[in-house]
MIKENU-959097 format. One record per residue (C-alpha): x, y, z; residue in one letter. Coordinates in steps of 0.05 Angstrom, whole numbers, m for minus. Each point is the difference from the previous one (the first is absolute). Layout:
# MIKENU-959097
X;Y;Z;a .
...
# end
This chain:
# MIKENU-959097
870;1011;m357;x .
m14;m71;18;x .
m24;m67;m27;x .
m64;m23;31;x .
m48;m59;m7;x .
m72;17;m14;x .
m59;m47;1;x .
m51;0;m56;x .
m33;68;m1;x .
m70;15;m28;x .
m14;72;m19;x .
m72;19;m14;x .
m17;65;m35;x .
m2;38;m65;x .
37;m30;m59;x .
36;40;m54;x .
34;m35;m60;x .
38;50;m42;x .
65;17;m34;x .
51;32;46;x .
m9;69;m32;x .
m75;m3;11;x .
5;m16;75;x .
14;73;17;x .
m69;19;m26;x .
m38;m64;18;x .
21;m8;73;x .
m26;65;30;x .
m71;m17;m24;x .
8;m70;28;x .
22;27;68;x .
m60;48;1;x .
m47;m58;m14;x .
33;m43;53;x .
m5;53;54;x .
m73;12;m18;x .
m13;m75;9;x .
47;m15;58;x .
m58;m23;45;x .
m10;m60;m47;x .
71;m25;13;x .
22;m49;53;x .
16;34;66;x .
66;36;m2;x .
35;m24;63;x .
58;47;m14;x .
m42;58;m28;x .
43;2;m63;x .
m14;m18;m72;x .
46;m38;m46;x .
19;m4;m73;x .
19;m67;m30;x .
34;5;m68;x .
17;m54;m50;x .
38;15;m65;x .
m36;m42;m52;x .
52;11;m54;x .
5;46;m60;x .
m7;61;45;x .
m68;m20;28;x .
m15;m1;74;x .
m56;m28;43;x .
m10;44;62;x .
m48;m17;56;x .
m9;54;53;x .
m39;m16;62;x .
5;m39;64;x .
37;m63;21;x .
m51;m55;15;x .
19;m36;63;x .
m52;m56;m11;x .
9;m42;m63;x .
m74;m7;m16;x .
m22;73;7;x .
m51;24;m51;x .
24;44;m57;x .
m47;60;m9;x .
m33;10;m69;x .
46;38;m47;x .
62;m17;40;x .
52;m53;m10;x .
49;m41;41;x .
74;m8;m12;x .
34;m60;32;x .
74;10;11;x .
34;m66;13;x .
42;m5;62;x .
75;0;m5;x .
62;42;9;x .
m4;75;m12;x .
47;58;6;x .
m30;50;49;x .
15;74;5;x .
m32;52;44;x .
m13;63;m42;x .
m3;62;44;x .
m9;50;m57;x .
m62;25;m34;x .
m47;m41;m43;x .
27;38;m60;x .
70;m29;13;x .
m21;m73;10;x .
29;m18;m68;x .
67;20;29;x .
m12;m46;58;x .
m11;m58;m47;x .
63;20;m39;x .
38;m5;66;x .
m25;m72;6;x .
21;m17;m72;x .
69;31;10;x .
12;m37;66;x .
m25;m66;m29;x .
48;7;m59;x .
58;12;49;x .
m20;m64;37;x .
m5;m41;m64;x .
m75;m10;8;x .
m49;m7;m57;x .
m66;34;15;x .
m69;m19;m27;x .
m59;39;m27;x .
m40;6;64;x .
0;60;46;x .
m38;18;63;x .
m5;70;28;x .
m32;7;69;x .
m13;69;29;x .
m54;40;m36;x .
m53;36;41;x .
m68;27;m21;x .
15;68;32;x .
65;5;m40;x .
42;6;64;x .
73;m13;m18;x .
30;m58;37;x .
53;m53;m15;x .
m15;m51;m54;x .
23;m72;6;x .
24;m20;m70;x .
10;m73;m21;x .
25;m32;m65;x .
0;m75;m9;x .
66;m37;m8;x .
7;m53;m55;x .
73;m21;15;x .
# end
């Protein structure tokens, strides 16, 4: 676990806005759509896809799954959206478990942050998804408010 500085990050891809309980059914369809349209995304220098999450309040979340755009003025394909994550300080954790246990990886971040007296924000970034579903480590980030 560590605190890192990230620059502004732009994620281009499929957007899902839903209540937390609906994400379990909405996200698999969004991933299928993304993988079927992956050639429309900016080049994946790392070969991995990302999920940017923002808790909007009242249990609603905005998820963008796709690719990190390295160039600020890259075109957004029709039917896709862009999420701009402001730069700043983030808690970073490398999750070596399965995708199914990523929520536990985020809980590790929240527990550690609480022990450190940090207040975390609503923005998360998860880097490590692959189109062929090969399991690999995921780099998890949550923004720090204080």
